[in-house]
N, C-alpha and C positions, 0 to 999 in steps of 0.2 A: 511745781518745783519748790516753791517757798515752804510748803508743808514739810518737805523732806528735811529742811534745815531748822525747823521751828524750835526744837529743843536746844540745839546748839546756839542759835541766835539768842535765846532767852538766857542761857548760861553765860554767854559772852557779855551780854548787856548787864547782867547781875554782877559779874566779875569786875567789869569796868566801874560800876558804881561803888562796889566795896573797895576797890583799889584807890579810887579817888577819895573816899572817906579816910582810908588808912594814910594816904599821902598827906592829907590835910591835918590829921591827928598827929602824925609823926613830926610835922613842922612845928607843932606846939609842945613837943617833948622838951624836957629840961636840957638834955644833952643831944641836940639836933645833929651834931657832928657824928655821933655814934649811930645815928639813924640814916646816914647819907646813902648807903647802898640800898636800904629798904625804900627810901624815898625815890631814888633813881629807878629801881625796878617797878615800883608802883606806877610811875609815869609811863614807862615802856609797856607795861602790862595793860594798863587802861587804854593806851593808844592802839595796841594791836588787837585788843578785844573789840574796840569800836570799829576798826577797819575790817576785822573778820566778819562781824555782824553785817556790816554794809555789803561786803563781798557776797555773802550768802543771800542777803535780801535781794540783791540785783542779779543773782544766779551767775556770778562770775565764773568763767572757765578755770580760774585759778583758786577757787574756793578751797579745794582740798589742800593745796600747798600752803595757802595762807593759814588755814586752820592747823596744819602741822606745825608751822612756825609759832602760831599762837599758843599751842600746847607746850612747846619748848619754853617760851617766855613765861607762861603761867606757872610752870613747874619751878623755874628759877626764882620767880617772885615768891611763890609759896614756900620754897626752901629757906629763903632769906627771912620772910615774915615769921616762920616757925621758930626762929632763933630768939625772938623777942617775946617777953611775957605779957605785953600789953594786950588787952582784949581785942582791940581793933586789929592788931597784927595777927592774932590767932584766928579771928573771923576771916581776915583776908587770906590767910594761908588755906583755910578750908575752901573758900570760894575759888581760889586759884587751882587747887588740886582737882576740884569737881569740874571746873571748866576745861582743864587739861585733859581729863578723862573723856569728857563728852566730845571735845575737839578731835582727839585721836580716833575715837570711834567713828565720827563722821568722816574723817579723812581717809579711813581705810576702805 
């Protein structure tokens, strides 16, 4: 069963790492207040990605529902990151959109 989820687990773990990097980089921006929503969504996205990867790795009966929620949060994070020109935000948006796509595919 673990093999069924392998691509999605990898994308979730990658997205978690990229969101954590973006979160840390946003905290170092000159105008942190302007980055507040990005920072908040980075945290939520990293957390749900980690949870989704764990759910799939343990073959949870709720993996599809968790991955659907993960896709929704990844998309929200990606949309917010896309608004910022910083390279870490642009890379995060790309990782979030890719993860959302793979999670939706897995959940269907």
